[in-house]
Residue frames relative to the residue before (quaternion, step in Angstrom):
aa qw qx qy qz dx dy dz
M 1.0000 0.0000 0.0000 0.0000 0.00 0.00 0.00
I 0.3489 -0.7393 0.5428 0.1925 3.56 -0.82 1.02
V 0.1669 -0.7815 0.5964 0.0753 3.59 -0.78 1.06
K 0.2779 -0.7934 0.5236 0.1383 3.56 -0.54 1.19
S 0.3814 -0.6743 0.5795 0.2531 3.55 -1.24 0.58
I 0.1414 0.7985 -0.5576 0.1777 3.57 -0.26 1.31
R 0.3160 -0.6947 0.6080 0.2187 3.55 -1.15 0.67
R 0.2610 -0.8157 0.4972 0.1390 3.57 0.02 1.32
G 0.8453 0.1946 -0.1457 0.4757 3.56 -1.03 0.85
Y 0.6371 0.5260 -0.3216 0.4625 3.59 1.22 0.41
L 0.0062 0.7349 -0.6781 -0.0072 3.49 -1.24 0.77
P 0.6123 -0.5890 0.3689 0.3769 3.64 -0.98 0.71
E 0.6410 0.5464 -0.3360 0.4215 3.61 1.05 -0.70
Y 0.5186 0.6357 -0.4243 0.3833 3.61 1.20 -0.24
E 0.5473 0.6109 -0.3994 0.4097 3.60 1.19 -0.44
K 0.7009 0.4230 -0.2568 0.5137 3.58 1.15 -0.57
T 0.7420 0.4588 -0.2405 0.4255 3.56 0.82 -1.00
F 0.7987 0.2699 -0.1352 0.5205 3.61 1.12 -0.56
R 0.6605 0.3921 -0.3505 0.5359 3.53 1.11 0.78
D 0.8605 0.1736 -0.1046 0.4675 3.56 -1.32 0.39
T 0.8523 -0.0076 0.0212 0.5226 3.59 -0.69 -1.08
G 0.5899 0.5729 -0.3639 0.4375 3.56 1.16 -0.58
I 0.6633 0.4788 -0.2952 0.4935 3.58 1.00 -0.81
D 0.6070 0.5539 -0.3531 0.4473 3.60 1.04 -0.72
A 0.6681 0.4892 -0.2957 0.4762 3.58 0.91 -0.93
L 0.6392 0.5228 -0.3271 0.4595 3.59 0.99 -0.80
G 0.6376 0.5337 -0.3217 0.4529 3.59 1.01 -0.79
E 0.6480 0.5014 -0.3134 0.4802 3.57 1.00 -0.80
A 0.6481 0.5232 -0.3120 0.4571 3.57 1.01 -0.84
V 0.5907 0.5720 -0.3669 0.4351 3.59 1.07 -0.68
I 0.6524 0.5248 -0.3232 0.4411 3.59 0.90 -0.89
D 0.7054 0.4590 -0.2705 0.4676 3.58 0.81 -0.99
A 0.6846 0.4900 -0.3017 0.4475 3.58 0.81 -0.93
L 0.6567 0.5101 -0.3143 0.4580 3.57 0.99 -0.79
F 0.5940 0.5538 -0.3515 0.4658 3.57 1.10 -0.68
L 0.6894 0.4705 -0.2762 0.4765 3.58 0.89 -0.93
L 0.6457 0.5382 -0.3245 0.4338 3.58 0.96 -0.90
N 0.7093 0.4517 -0.2606 0.4743 3.59 0.95 -0.86
R 0.6889 0.4206 -0.2922 0.5130 3.57 1.26 0.02
G 0.7337 -0.5076 0.2054 0.4023 3.51 1.12 0.76
H 0.4908 0.6374 -0.4530 0.3842 3.58 1.22 0.04
S 0.5293 -0.6100 0.4765 0.3474 3.59 -1.12 0.60
L 0.6323 -0.5318 0.4028 0.3939 3.54 -1.25 0.47
K 0.6348 0.5401 -0.3280 0.4447 3.58 0.98 -0.82
R 0.6991 0.4608 -0.2778 0.4709 3.58 0.85 -0.92
A 0.6491 0.5325 -0.3208 0.4383 3.58 0.91 -0.89
T 0.7074 0.4494 -0.2648 0.4770 3.58 0.87 -0.94
H 0.6153 0.5394 -0.3531 0.4536 3.60 1.09 -0.63
I 0.6477 0.5111 -0.3211 0.4648 3.59 0.92 -0.84
A 0.6698 0.4912 -0.2964 0.4714 3.58 0.92 -0.92
M 0.6274 0.5460 -0.3273 0.4485 3.57 1.02 -0.84
E 0.6726 0.4968 -0.2901 0.4654 3.58 0.90 -0.95
H 0.6888 0.5079 -0.2908 0.4278 3.55 0.87 -0.97
Y 0.7827 0.3146 -0.1562 0.5138 3.58 0.91 -0.92
Q 0.4042 -0.7504 0.4436 0.2769 3.56 1.33 0.18
L 0.1658 0.8109 -0.5349 0.1699 3.52 0.86 1.01
S 0.5057 -0.6050 0.5110 0.3421 3.53 -1.25 0.40
E 0.6622 -0.4922 0.3722 0.4250 3.56 -1.26 0.23
H 0.6425 0.5186 -0.3280 0.4589 3.60 1.03 -0.73
Q 0.6225 0.5135 -0.3370 0.4850 3.58 1.07 -0.67
R 0.6373 0.5220 -0.3341 0.4579 3.59 0.98 -0.76
I 0.6408 0.5152 -0.3255 0.4670 3.58 0.98 -0.82
A 0.6394 0.5217 -0.3158 0.4683 3.57 0.98 -0.88
L 0.6358 0.5313 -0.3119 0.4650 3.56 1.01 -0.86
T 0.6529 0.5161 -0.3041 0.4636 3.56 0.97 -0.90
R 0.7118 0.4490 -0.2624 0.4722 3.59 0.94 -0.81
G 0.7041 0.4998 -0.2642 0.4297 3.57 1.08 -0.71
L 0.6715 0.5273 -0.2973 0.4273 3.57 1.09 -0.67
A 0.0671 0.7458 -0.6628 -0.0073 3.51 -1.36 0.38
S 0.4610 -0.6623 0.5080 0.3012 3.57 -0.99 0.79
D 0.6708 -0.4844 0.3686 0.4236 3.56 -1.27 0.28
D 0.6362 0.5295 -0.3252 0.4573 3.58 1.04 -0.77
E 0.6562 0.5111 -0.3040 0.4645 3.58 0.98 -0.87
I 0.6447 0.5212 -0.3195 0.4590 3.54 0.97 -0.87
M 0.6576 0.5156 -0.3074 0.4552 3.58 0.92 -0.93
R 0.6878 0.4962 -0.2784 0.4508 3.56 0.93 -0.97
R 0.7077 0.4666 -0.2636 0.4604 3.57 0.89 -0.95
T 0.6739 0.4782 -0.3112 0.4695 3.61 0.94 -0.75
A 0.5780 0.5834 -0.3747 0.4304 3.60 1.16 -0.50
N 0.7443 0.3705 -0.1991 0.5188 3.61 1.14 -0.65
M 0.5101 0.6588 -0.4039 0.3777 3.58 1.32 0.14
L 0.2972 -0.7800 0.5311 0.1456 3.57 -0.83 1.01
D 0.3811 -0.6979 0.5484 0.2586 3.57 -1.23 0.41
R 0.7500 -0.4273 0.2656 0.4294 3.54 -1.33 0.16
C 0.6604 0.5302 -0.3206 0.4242 3.57 0.91 -0.86
S 0.6277 0.5908 -0.3305 0.3843 3.58 1.12 -0.67
V 0.7165 0.4806 -0.2558 0.4360 3.59 1.10 -0.56
C 0.4421 0.7054 -0.4494 0.3242 3.57 1.28 -0.14
D 0.8594 0.0440 -0.0870 0.5020 3.56 -0.90 1.07
K 0.5213 0.6295 -0.4109 0.4039 3.59 1.18 0.58
T 0.4196 -0.6213 0.5787 0.3209 3.53 -1.38 0.12
I 0.0647 -0.8065 0.5874 0.0185 3.56 -0.75 1.02
Y 0.3018 -0.7540 0.5646 0.1470 3.57 -1.25 0.52
L 0.1523 -0.8249 0.5434 0.0323 3.55 -0.63 1.18
D 0.3978 -0.6557 0.5970 0.2353 3.52 -1.13 0.85
G 0.3486 -0.8388 0.3709 0.1934 3.53 0.25 1.40
F 0.7250 0.4072 -0.2563 0.4929 3.59 0.61 -1.08
N 0.6200 0.5563 -0.3428 0.4343 3.58 0.96 -0.84
A 0.6941 0.4782 -0.2711 0.4648 3.58 0.91 -0.96
I 0.7218 0.4695 -0.2665 0.4330 3.58 0.76 -1.04
I 0.6568 0.5060 -0.3201 0.4584 3.58 0.95 -0.80
L 0.6256 0.5187 -0.3447 0.4699 3.58 1.03 -0.69
M 0.6657 0.4906 -0.3052 0.4722 3.59 0.94 -0.86
E 0.6004 0.5365 -0.3562 0.4742 3.60 1.08 -0.63
S 0.6411 0.5100 -0.3183 0.4771 3.61 1.02 -0.79
L 0.6330 0.5368 -0.3223 0.4553 3.56 1.00 -0.84
V 0.6876 0.4716 -0.2728 0.4800 3.58 0.85 -1.02
S 0.6578 0.5105 -0.2977 0.4670 3.59 1.13 -0.65
C 0.3358 -0.7437 0.4903 0.3062 3.60 1.31 -0.23
S 0.3258 0.7064 -0.5337 0.3317 3.54 0.95 1.03
P 0.6517 -0.5201 0.3451 0.4308 3.62 -1.14 0.32
I 0.0199 0.7471 -0.6644 0.0053 3.52 -1.04 0.89
F 0.3184 -0.7906 0.5120 0.1068 3.52 -1.11 0.76
Q 0.2546 -0.7041 0.6429 0.1614 3.53 -0.93 1.01
C 0.1852 -0.8425 0.5006 0.0725 3.54 -0.19 1.29
M 0.6758 -0.5547 0.3206 0.3644 3.52 -1.23 0.51
D 0.6700 0.4678 -0.2982 0.4933 3.60 1.21 -0.37
F 0.5525 -0.6446 0.3453 0.3999 3.59 1.38 0.29
A 0.4893 0.5854 -0.4692 0.4447 3.59 1.22 0.32
V 0.2731 -0.7186 0.6083 0.1973 3.56 -1.28 0.43
R 0.0283 -0.8115 0.5825 -0.0372 3.55 -0.83 1.01
D 0.2463 -0.7555 0.5870 0.1547 3.55 -1.32 0.21
L 0.5439 -0.6213 0.4513 0.3382 3.58 -1.28 -0.23
A 0.4483 0.6833 -0.4712 0.3319 3.59 1.22 0.11
N 0.1830 -0.7870 0.5839 0.0785 3.57 -1.00 0.87
L 0.4199 -0.7261 0.4940 0.2289 3.53 -0.89 1.00
R 0.0405 0.8608 -0.5068 -0.0213 3.57 0.84 -1.11
G 0.7206 -0.5003 0.2468 0.4118 3.55 0.95 0.89
S 0.7325 0.3453 -0.2133 0.5466 3.56 1.27 -0.03
Y 0.0457 0.7888 -0.6095 0.0650 3.57 -0.91 0.94
H 0.0852 -0.7696 0.6317 0.0391 3.53 -1.15 0.80
I 0.4416 -0.6467 0.5505 0.2893 3.55 -1.01 0.81
I 0.1181 -0.8057 0.5799 0.0232 3.56 -0.84 1.05
D 0.7236 -0.4449 0.3130 0.4249 3.55 -1.32 0.00
K 0.6630 0.4921 -0.3014 0.4770 3.60 1.26 -0.29
T 0.4910 0.7163 -0.4127 0.2749 3.60 1.21 -0.39
E 0.6678 0.5070 -0.3178 0.4428 3.57 0.83 -0.92
S 0.6460 0.5119 -0.3110 0.4732 3.58 0.99 -0.85
A 0.6389 0.5377 -0.3198 0.4475 3.56 1.01 -0.84
I 0.6653 0.4897 -0.3025 0.4754 3.57 0.90 -0.90
R 0.6496 0.5257 -0.3204 0.4460 3.59 0.95 -0.83
L 0.6008 0.5517 -0.3618 0.4514 3.60 1.03 -0.67
I 0.6638 0.5000 -0.2945 0.4718 3.56 0.97 -0.89
L 0.7004 0.4793 -0.2769 0.4506 3.58 0.78 -1.03
R 0.6364 0.5278 -0.3312 0.4547 3.57 1.02 -0.76
E 0.6519 0.5083 -0.3115 0.4687 3.58 0.98 -0.85
L 0.6350 0.5343 -0.3277 0.4516 3.57 0.99 -0.80
D 0.6395 0.5136 -0.3112 0.4801 3.56 1.05 -0.77
L 0.6620 0.5073 -0.3035 0.4607 3.58 0.94 -0.89
L 0.6869 0.4645 -0.2669 0.4911 3.57 1.13 -0.65
H 0.3580 -0.7552 0.4639 0.2937 3.57 1.35 -0.19
V 0.1818 0.7681 -0.5747 0.2162 3.53 0.94 0.97
R 0.4161 -0.7271 0.4879 0.2454 3.60 -0.86 0.93
R 0.8137 -0.0284 0.0750 0.5757 3.59 0.82 -0.99
A 0.1080 -0.7861 0.6073 0.0384 3.56 -1.00 0.84
V 0.1307 -0.7840 0.6056 0.0384 3.56 -0.77 1.09
F 0.1823 -0.7703 0.6053 0.0842 3.57 -0.60 1.18
H 0.1677 -0.7487 0.6336 0.0992 3.57 -0.91 0.98
I 0.0772 -0.8038 0.5896 -0.0175 3.57 -0.68 1.18
D 0.4675 -0.6675 0.5050 0.2844 3.58 -0.95 0.94
S 0.3466 -0.7839 0.4801 0.1867 3.58 -0.40 1.21
P 0.6535 0.5187 -0.3600 0.4175 3.68 0.95 -0.62
V 0.5843 0.5975 -0.3773 0.3990 3.61 1.17 -0.41
S 0.5493 -0.6338 0.4338 0.3293 3.56 -0.96 0.88
N 0.8397 0.2013 -0.1863 0.4687 3.54 -1.17 0.78
S 0.3243 0.7612 -0.5046 0.2463 3.60 1.21 0.34
R 0.6639 0.4982 -0.3102 0.4634 3.61 0.98 -0.79
N 0.6298 0.5200 -0.3348 0.4699 3.59 1.02 -0.72
L 0.6451 0.5171 -0.3171 0.4647 3.56 1.03 -0.78
K 0.6143 0.5489 -0.3330 0.4588 3.57 1.05 -0.78
V 0.6566 0.5061 -0.3083 0.4665 3.57 0.90 -0.92
L 0.6650 0.5026 -0.3126 0.4554 3.61 0.93 -0.83
I 0.6383 0.5202 -0.3291 0.4623 3.60 0.93 -0.85
C 0.6786 0.5004 -0.2897 0.4530 3.56 0.85 -0.99
R 0.6539 0.5151 -0.3236 0.4499 3.58 0.97 -0.80
L 0.6932 0.4706 -0.2778 0.4700 3.58 0.90 -0.92
A 0.6162 0.5813 -0.3427 0.4061 3.59 1.06 -0.74
E 0.5569 0.6210 -0.3884 0.3917 3.59 1.18 -0.46
E 0.6633 0.5127 -0.2988 0.4559 3.58 1.21 -0.47
Y 0.7109 0.4334 -0.2363 0.5010 3.61 1.27 -0.17
T 0.6230 -0.5874 0.3908 0.3378 3.55 -1.27 0.45
V 0.6213 0.5757 -0.3436 0.4056 3.57 0.97 -0.86
D 0.4062 -0.6871 0.5541 0.2362 3.55 -1.07 0.85
V 0.0904 -0.8382 0.5378 -0.0061 3.60 -0.55 1.17
D 0.0545 -0.7397 0.6701 0.0298 3.51 -1.14 0.87
V 0.1231 -0.7645 0.6262 0.0907 3.56 -1.16 0.62
E 0.0866 -0.8042 0.5880 0.0037 3.54 -0.71 1.15
L 0.2766 -0.7346 0.5985 0.1604 3.55 -0.95 0.98
I 0.0245 -0.8352 0.5436 -0.0803 3.55 -0.55 1.25
D 0.5088 -0.6708 0.4520 0.2947 3.59 -0.96 0.88
A 0.7910 0.1445 -0.0599 0.5914 3.63 0.82 -0.98
C 0.1747 -0.8602 0.4691 0.0971 3.52 0.42 1.25
D 0.6547 0.5376 -0.3369 0.4109 3.61 0.78 -0.94
K 0.6999 0.4762 -0.2830 0.4509 3.57 0.84 -0.95
S 0.5680 0.6107 -0.3894 0.3910 3.61 1.15 -0.41
F 0.6697 0.4948 -0.2958 0.4682 3.60 1.22 -0.33
Y 0.4767 0.6922 -0.4377 0.3194 3.57 1.24 -0.32
D 0.8501 0.1048 -0.1287 0.4998 3.57 -0.99 1.00
K 0.5095 0.6134 -0.4426 0.4102 3.59 1.19 0.45
E 0.3531 -0.6831 0.5895 0.2474 3.54 -1.28 0.43
Y 0.8247 0.2609 -0.1906 0.4641 3.54 -1.36 0.36
V 0.2802 0.7704 -0.5072 0.2659 3.55 0.91 1.04
V 0.1712 -0.7565 0.6240 0.0950 3.58 -1.08 0.81
S 0.3319 0.7087 -0.5617 0.2684 3.58 -0.58 1.20
G 0.3118 -0.7147 0.5856 0.2216 3.52 -1.32 0.36
D 0.4912 0.6618 -0.4187 0.3813 3.55 1.32 0.04
G 0.4475 -0.7319 0.4454 0.2563 3.58 -0.56 1.17
I 0.6416 0.5230 -0.3305 0.4534 3.60 0.99 -0.76
V 0.6416 0.5111 -0.3174 0.4758 3.57 1.01 -0.82
I 0.6485 0.5220 -0.3123 0.4577 3.57 0.92 -0.92
D 0.6723 0.5116 -0.2978 0.4445 3.58 0.94 -0.91
H 0.7367 0.4214 -0.2331 0.4746 3.59 1.04 -0.69
A 0.5868 0.5698 -0.3799 0.4320 3.60 1.23 -0.22
K 0.5329 -0.6148 0.4711 0.3407 3.56 -1.16 0.56
S 0.7761 -0.0927 0.0465 0.6221 3.57 1.14 -0.64
W 0.1306 -0.7955 0.5893 0.0533 3.57 -1.14 0.62
I 0.3545 -0.7361 0.5557 0.1537 3.51 -1.28 0.62
P 0.3149 -0.7568 0.5372 0.1985 3.66 -0.72 0.98
L 0.0050 0.8612 -0.5070 0.0358 3.53 0.89 1.05
Y 0.6360 0.5493 -0.3415 0.4209 3.58 0.94 -0.86
R 0.6269 0.5430 -0.3276 0.4527 3.59 1.00 -0.85
W 0.6745 0.4895 -0.3023 0.4626 3.59 0.92 -0.88
I 0.6426 0.5143 -0.3250 0.4658 3.60 0.99 -0.78
V 0.6522 0.5183 -0.3114 0.4572 3.58 0.93 -0.91
E 0.6469 0.5191 -0.3227 0.4560 3.60 0.92 -0.86
R 0.6819 0.4739 -0.2916 0.4748 3.60 0.90 -0.89
Y 0.6574 0.5208 -0.3082 0.4490 3.58 0.92 -0.92
H 0.6525 0.5438 -0.3036 0.4317 3.57 1.05 -0.86
D 0.5389 0.6274 -0.4089 0.3857 3.60 1.17 -0.35
N 0.8141 0.2447 -0.0942 0.5181 3.59 1.10 -0.70
H 0.7583 0.3230 -0.1752 0.5385 3.57 1.28 -0.13
D 0.4765 -0.6108 0.5397 0.3295 3.53 -1.27 0.44
I 0.0190 -0.7873 0.6163 0.0035 3.56 -0.96 0.84
W 0.3638 -0.6946 0.5759 0.2313 3.56 -1.31 0.38
L 0.0982 0.8216 -0.5432 0.1421 3.54 0.20 1.37
I 0.1242 -0.7585 0.6376 0.0534 3.54 -0.90 1.01
D 0.2054 -0.8412 0.4984 0.0408 3.52 -0.44 1.32
F 0.2338 -0.7979 0.5450 0.1083 3.56 -0.30 1.28
I 0.5673 0.5738 -0.3918 0.4421 3.60 1.14 -0.46
E 0.6620 0.4916 -0.2952 0.4826 3.55 0.98 -0.89
M 0.6646 0.5038 -0.3106 0.4560 3.62 0.92 -0.87
S 0.6579 0.5283 -0.3201 0.4308 3.59 1.04 -0.69
K 0.5131 0.6539 -0.4254 0.3580 3.61 1.20 -0.29
A 0.5930 0.5570 -0.3747 0.4447 3.61 1.10 -0.57
Y 0.6333 0.5090 -0.3260 0.4833 3.58 1.04 -0.74
R 0.6451 0.5236 -0.3337 0.4453 3.60 0.92 -0.84
R 0.6481 0.5139 -0.3282 0.4562 3.58 0.99 -0.80
L 0.6643 0.5188 -0.3107 0.4393 3.57 0.96 -0.83
V 0.7052 0.4683 -0.2828 0.4510 3.60 0.86 -0.88
H 0.7063 0.4347 -0.2693 0.4895 3.57 1.23 -0.35
L 0.3863 0.7193 -0.4873 0.3097 3.59 1.24 0.25
């Protein structure tokens, strides 16, 4: 199998849109879009208005859409969010492609987003096609190492079976898992997102999955924090940007 050298979740134009003045414009857009979102406007409308006003790029608009959450969404999602102690000796369920692609973006030093609902997301798009790259093994090891440190008993990866190379990814996860303490299963599933509905101990950055799960684990946030201790990362913090909005509404 040929493994390509790819910087997952990166495009050259991100150097402009997610640094310096690009980040300043995104921060201003967060204030306006969040104001509209908390007053009943849809996420699509709120981000479109902010995009037009601040002349954001389409990639900035997508980041805004993924990074924002209304006060109601934050309250609902954090109420079902588990802490580190809660996962010890438990069986957890991971949104496989969602987790691995985000970790590939992290290892690639591509933009990742600390979102207002405490999920971490990126800009990489699956679109029904996936290729194992030179960052994949490192990405999987980050996940497995964190699970061991958390003393998770069993981890079940759900992988979208219709996506290309899903079986190859399963083989790789299982091979690497032999080096770690956590007991790992990998299941190929036709409708992966729905497989998490009404489950406890779910790991995903997908807002719909989080909303439908009984409880979810901010595993990505913990991995990013640990990884950042020894590596440079490109983290865009929507929680920090939203503080300007909080100050304004409390004037």
